[in-house]
N, C-alpha and C positions, 0 to 999 in steps of 0.2 A: 504495500499501500505505501501513497504517496500521498504529500498534503502539497496542493499547489496552489502558490501566493499571485492573486490575481491581480495585484497593482503592480509588483517588481517582477511577476513572471517566472519565479524560480521554485523549485522542485527542493522539497524536503524528504528524505525516507524513514518510515514509520514502521515499527516495528512490533508485533502481538506484544503484550506483556500484560503480567499480575497486576492488581491493587497494590499501589506502593504502602508499605506500613508508615503513617503519616502520623510519625510518635512526636510527642517534645524529649520524652528521657533516652531514647534512642541514641545513645553517644552523640548527644548534644547538635543535631539536626535541627536546623529551622525552616520550617516548609512557608511557601509562599504560592498565593497563581497570579494569573493575567488571566485579563478574559480577550477570547477573539470569537469572529464568527466563521465558523464551519458548516458547510452545505446552508449557511442562511440563518445557522442556531449558533444564539450564543453559548461558550463553550468555557470552562474554565481548565487552564493548562497549569498543573502542580508542578512546582520543581523543589527542589530541594539544595538551598542557597548554600551551605555549609558543603558537604560533598560531592554533590551529585553535579551532572552534565547533560541528563536527561530531562525533558518535559514531561508530564506524562498527564492523558487526557483521558477521560470515559463519552465516547460514542455511541449510542444505539446499545446502549448494556456491557460494551467491551472495553477495555481499557489496552490504552494504544503509548508507545513509547519515541519520543525524537529528539535528536542531540540536536540542542538551542543554538550551539555554533558549531558549523561547518561551509567547506568550500563546498561551490556547485563549479560542477564541469572540472574537480579535481586539478585545482588550482596549482601553480609549484610554491615553496617555499615561501622565494620570494616576493610573490605577489600575495600569500596571506599577510605579509607586513605592509602592503599599499593597501589595504582596504577591501580586498575581495572576501576577508572573510565575515558571515551572515551572522545575525545575531535574532534568534527568532524572537526571545524576549520584546527587543523594539520594533522590530519589522513584522509584517505582516498581519495583518487586521483583518483583512476577508480570507479565506482560506477555501478551498474546496479538497476532500477527501476523495480522491479514484483509487479505482483498480491501480495495477502492473507494478512494474518494476523501475530506478531511475536509468536504465539503460534501455529501456524499451520509451522512454519519455516522450519521444517525438511520436510516436507512434497512437499516443492519445487525444492528441490534440485535431 
């Protein structure tokens, strides 16, 4: 599965996941969320500010996870330092959840 950012035309790879254990007492973690529209529905994207690198969200009673820092089109390391790294916490207010893989993304359009 993938998330497609409508405004920036970017893809984010999504993985099936279990519901994260969001407790405050587990190793000092602190959880927060950001709201985004997924297929027109407001969804909370949960993230662990202390240890995590994934955002977790529930859509149609299934849990998914997506990396919130990533580079699309497999950028070179030098490109990452020039601003090519995408932060899903700040980007992507309107998203579509679509089937398929990142490699086959052109077939989905």
